[in-house]
Every structure is written in C-alpha cells, then in structure tokens.
C-alpha positions in Angstrom: 90.3 98.9 26.3 87.0 100.7 26.0 84.2 98.8 27.6 80.9 100.1 26.3 77.3 99.4 27.5 74.9 100.1 24.7 71.2 100.1 25.9 68.6 99.3 23.2 71.3 97.9 21.0 68.9 95.5 19.2 67.0 98.5 17.8 67.6 100.5 14.7 70.2 103.1 15.6 71.7 101.1 18.5 72.4 98.1 16.3 73.9 100.2 13.5 76.1 101.9 16.2 77.3 98.5 17.5 78.3 97.4 14.0 80.1 100.7 13.5 82.1 100.5 16.7 83.1 96.9 16.2 84.1 97.5 12.6 86.2 100.7 13.4 88.0 99.6 16.6 89.8 96.5 17.7 90.4 97.5 21.4 86.8 97.7 22.4 84.2 95.5 24.1 80.5 96.1 23.6 77.8 94.8 25.9 74.3 95.2 24.3 71.6 95.5 26.9 68.1 95.2 25.4 64.8 93.9 26.8 63.7 93.0 23.3 60.4 94.8 22.9 58.6 94.8 19.5 61.3 97.2 18.2 64.3 95.1 19.3 65.4 92.5 16.8 68.5 90.3 17.3 68.7 89.7 13.6 70.0 93.3 13.5 73.2 91.9 15.1 73.5 88.8 12.9 77.1 87.8 12.5 78.3 89.2 15.8 77.5 86.2 18.0 81.0 84.8 17.5 82.9 88.0 18.1 84.6 87.8 21.4 84.3 91.6 21.8 80.5 91.5 21.7 78.0 90.3 24.4 74.2 90.4 24.5 72.3 90.6 27.8 68.5 90.6 27.8 67.4 92.9 30.6 65.3 95.9 31.4 67.0 99.2 32.1 64.5 99.7 35.0 66.2 96.7 36.8 68.8 98.7 38.6 70.5 95.8 40.5 71.0 94.0 37.2 72.3 97.1 35.4 74.8 97.7 38.3 76.0 94.1 38.1 76.6 94.5 34.4 78.5 97.8 34.9 80.8 96.1 37.5 81.2 92.7 35.9 82.2 94.2 32.5 84.1 97.2 34.0 82.0 99.5 31.8 83.5 102.9 31.3 81.1 104.3 28.6 77.3 104.0 28.5 75.5 104.9 25.3 71.8 105.1 26.2 69.6 104.5 23.1 66.9 102.4 24.8 63.6 104.3 24.4 60.0 104.1 23.2 60.3 106.2 20.1 57.2 106.2 17.9 55.0 109.4 18.2 51.8 107.6 17.2 52.3 105.0 20.0 53.0 107.8 22.5 49.6 109.4 21.6 47.8 106.1 22.3 49.8 105.2 25.5 51.7 108.1 27.0 52.3 106.2 30.3 54.6 103.6 28.7 56.8 106.4 27.3 57.1 108.0 30.8 58.1 104.7 32.3 60.7 103.7 29.7 62.1 107.1 28.7 62.0 109.0 32.0 62.1 106.4 34.7 64.4 104.2 32.6 66.8 107.1 32.2 66.8 107.9 35.9 67.5 104.3 36.6 70.5 104.3 34.3 71.8 107.5 35.8 71.5 106.2 39.4 73.1 102.9 38.4 76.1 104.6 36.8 76.5 106.9 39.8 76.4 104.0 42.2 79.1 102.1 40.3 81.3 104.9 39.0 81.5 107.1 42.1 84.8 106.8 44.0 84.3 109.4 46.7 83.8 113.2 47.0 85.9 116.3 46.3 86.6 119.1 48.7 83.3 120.7 47.9 81.2 117.6 48.5 80.7 116.7 44.8 81.1 113.1 43.7 84.3 111.9 42.1 84.1 109.3 39.4 86.4 106.6 37.9 88.8 108.1 35.4 87.5 108.3 31.8 83.9 107.3 32.4 81.2 108.9 30.2 77.4 108.6 29.8 75.9 109.6 26.4 72.2 110.3 26.3 71.0 109.8 22.7 68.0 112.1 22.2 66.0 113.8 19.4 65.4 117.2 17.8 61.7 116.7 18.7 62.4 118.0 22.2 62.7 121.5 20.7 59.1 121.4 19.4 58.2 122.8 15.9 59.8 125.4 13.7 58.2 127.8 11.3 59.2 128.0 7.6 62.8 129.3 8.4 65.5 129.0 11.0 67.1 125.9 12.6 67.4 124.5 16.1 70.6 125.1 18.0 71.8 123.7 21.3 70.5 127.0 22.8 67.0 126.6 21.5 64.4 126.3 24.2 63.0 122.9 25.1 59.3 123.0 24.0 58.0 119.4 23.2 54.6 119.0 21.6 54.0 115.2 21.7 54.0 112.8 24.7 57.1 111.1 23.1 59.0 114.4 22.7 58.0 115.4 26.3 59.3 112.1 27.7 62.6 112.6 25.8 62.8 116.2 26.9 62.2 115.1 30.5 65.0 112.5 30.3 67.4 115.1 28.8 66.6 117.5 31.6 67.3 114.8 34.2 70.7 114.1 32.6 71.5 117.8 32.6 70.4 118.1 36.3 72.7 115.2 37.3 75.6 117.0 35.6 74.9 120.2 37.5 74.0 118.7 40.9 76.4 115.7 40.9 79.0 116.8 38.3 78.0 113.6 36.4 80.2 113.0 33.3 77.7 113.1 30.5 76.9 114.3 27.0 73.5 114.7 25.2 73.1 114.4 21.5 69.9 115.4 19.6 69.6 114.2 16.1 67.2 114.7 13.2 65.2 111.9 11.5 67.3 108.8 10.8 67.0 106.5 7.9 68.9 103.4 6.6 69.0 99.7 7.1 67.4 97.9 10.1 64.7 100.5 10.8 61.4 99.2 12.2 58.6 99.1 9.6 56.4 101.5 11.4 58.7 104.4 10.6 57.9 106.6 7.5 60.6 105.5 5.0 60.5 101.7 5.7 56.7 101.9 5.9 56.5 103.5 2.4 59.1 101.2 0.9 57.4 98.1 2.2 53.9 99.1 1.2 55.1 100.2 -2.3 56.9 96.9 -2.8 53.8 95.0 -1.8 51.5 97.1 -4.1 49.6 98.6 -1.2 48.3 102.2 -0.7 50.8 104.6 1.0 49.0 106.5 3.8 50.3 110.0 4.3 49.2 112.4 7.1 47.3 115.5 6.1 48.7 116.7 2.7 52.2 115.6 3.4 53.5 119.1 3.9 55.4 118.5 7.1 59.1 119.1 6.7 61.8 116.9 8.3 65.6 116.8 8.1 67.0 113.4 7.3 70.3 111.9 8.2 71.7 108.5 7.3 72.1 106.3 10.4 75.7 105.7 9.4 76.5 109.4 9.6 74.6 109.6 12.9 76.7 106.8 14.4 79.9 108.4 13.2 78.9 111.6 15.0 78.1 109.7 18.2 81.5 108.0 18.1 83.1 111.4 17.7 81.3 112.9 20.7 82.4 109.9 22.8 86.0 110.5 21.9 86.3 114.3 21.6 83.1 115.9 23.0 83.5 118.3 26.0 81.9 116.7 29.0 78.6 118.3 30.0 77.9 119.6 26.5 74.9 119.0 24.2 75.6 118.4 20.5 73.0 118.6 17.8 73.4 116.3 14.8 71.6 117.2 11.6 71.5 115.7 8.1 71.1 118.9 6.2 68.5 117.2 4.0 65.2 119.1 4.6 62.3 117.6 2.7 58.5 117.7 2.9 57.0 114.3 3.5 55.1 114.3 0.2 58.3 115.1 -1.7 60.2 112.3 0.2 57.5 109.8 -0.7 57.5 110.9 -4.3 61.3 110.5 -4.3 61.0 107.0 -3.0 58.4 106.1 -5.6 60.5 107.4 -8.4 63.5 105.3 -7.2 61.1 102.3 -6.9 59.6 102.8 -10.3 56.1 103.0 -8.8 53.4 105.5 -9.8 52.4 108.3 -7.5 48.7 107.4 -7.5 49.2 104.9 -4.7 49.6 107.8 -2.2 46.6 108.0 0.1 46.1 111.1 2.2 44.7 110.3 5.7 43.6 112.4 8.7 46.6 114.2 10.2 48.3 113.2 13.4 47.2 115.0 16.5 49.4 117.9 17.3 51.6 117.2 14.3 54.8 119.4 14.3 55.2 121.3 11.0 59.0 121.4 10.6 62.3 120.3 12.2 65.7 121.5 11.2 69.1 121.1 12.9 72.0 123.5 13.0 75.2 121.5 12.7 77.8 124.1 13.7 78.8 122.6 17.0 79.3 119.0 15.9 81.1 120.3 12.8 83.5 122.2 15.1 84.5 118.7 16.5 85.4 117.6 12.9 82.2 115.9 11.9 80.9 115.9 8.3 78.1 113.9 6.8 79.3 111.6 4.0 76.1 109.8 2.7 74.4 111.5 -0.2 70.7 111.6 0.4 69.6 110.0 -3.0 72.4 107.4 -2.7 71.4 106.6 0.8 67.7 106.2 -0.2 68.8 103.8 -3.0 70.9 101.8 -0.6 68.0 101.7 1.9 65.5 100.5 -0.7 67.9 97.8 -1.8 68.4 96.6 1.8 64.6 96.3 2.3 64.3 94.5 -1.0 66.9 91.9 0.2 66.0 91.6 3.8 62.2 92.1 4.2 59.5 89.8 2.8 56.5 91.5 1.2 
C-alpha cells in the first residue's frame, strides 16, 4: 500500500489532488497535514471524513518532531509537498512570512524525511533510504522569471525569480535539489503554470473575477491586462503529479503546462462572455509592482512520460463558473 503525506491538502491544488488519488486508487492511504491558514478549507475535503483511507492532521510543517511522528506512525513512503504561501500580492506586502513558510518549511520537511527514511550509509558515505520512498516538491513556473513575446520555459531554463513569492519558491527548489546532490535524497520537483478549477481561493484571478461578476461588482484588472499566462485545469495538473510519483525518474524536474496562453484581459472577457455579463464592468487599476509579463511552459518532458492534458479550456472555464455558482455565496 502507498502511504502518502500531503502537506497543504486543505488548499486548492492539494485538496483536488487528494480527491484524485482516492478516486483513482484503492490501495492507498492519504494523510493530509495542514495548519489551516486563511487558504486552507476543510470544506474542500467534504465527503472524505468517513473514508478509512483518509486522515486529517492539523499541524505546522515547521514542527519537525510532529512531522517525524506522522511519518513514522503512518509509515509514510511518499510526501507531496504543496504547503506554501502562494499569493504574489501578499508576498509583496509581507515577504518574511513567505520565507518562513516556503523556505524554512521546506527545509523542515526535508530534514524530517531524512531523519525518518534514512537507513544507513553506502560505501561512499551517502545516506541509504527505505525502499520506494519519494519526496515531490510542487513548485511554480514563476521561479523562472518572465518571458518575452516568444519562447517557453524548459527544465533547463535559468532560475530568475522576480517577486518575493517566486524567490521563496525558487529557494525551496534549490534546497531540494541540493539535498538530492549532497545526500542523494529521493526527490522530484514539478513546476506548473497557472491552475484554475474548483476549490480555488477567491483572491486568485479567475475566482475573483467570477465572484465579483456574479455579485455585480467592478472587476479590477492590473495595468491594461496585457500580461500573458498559461492556464492548466487543476485536474490535469493532479494527473501529471500522479504520473511523476509513479514513473518520474528520481532527481528530475518536470514542467507541467496547460498550453493555453492567454492575456489577462482576454481571459476576463472570455469569462464575462460565458457569464453573460457586459465588459464595461472591467476596471483597470495600478499595475502590480514588478509584474512579470509572460509565462509559458514547454511540456516535452512530462509528455515523454505519457501525460496529455484532457480538459478543454472553454469547457473547463464553464465547469469552474458553474462550481462557483453552486458553492459560493455572492
């Protein structure tokens, strides 16, 4: 049986991943570790409370003794590390919190896993680990910085973050990679483009625009809305993460893109069209400090593992709008 520890599992992507795993596999147990900040919501896991394969533990990833106890008690052999501060605007206002959670929290998780999984040393002095254990660091394309009007990020692109959030995630990624080099730590890193879909916190672009449009409020859009993002449905992201856990080569980085590049203004207009709301509710506001112009991900490496996105962008947006209609009060 696979025993998974999912950190940040009450958040947007983490909760969708837990649903995916429990729906796809019978021989699996998932322990959800979340400290329930503003972004964590146990309603995202509604319906799983009676599933014997699922367990929720409220704890902070910085509490190493507690994490080590969980790893031992549940005989965890796979850690999927989602837990992070993730909103760029918040990182501009309070960078130190992002360093504590994203950098120090990741180091705490790495040390806890090493402490529990290590079984000895090889002839060269490198640690040996329990058979089959794996740590997956879930990261973001923002660690690569910004692109010009053409080209895509690949796994070989230089790390060049531009926001405190991106810098904290890049720092965490580099720590994970350093542990792999120095300690032969069994890890993978994934870097994904912008996610959308059900259960996303209302501060993010798509749920923010849907919620305000449904409530008849103005839709604030940075600058002239010309920034370009690549969008992937969270369901496709979760399928790709699952694939890396099962078939990814240890030590490798895998980019996960949606192949749906869209300027923010075009995306918002698309949402308004699907909602049947006039475009005159868009309100341009002062641009974000240091706003990256464009992100785009090359999917070649994850495709070589057999991954293919399945959710059509317009259909995914329609489903997302319907979910917010049904589940969020306006």
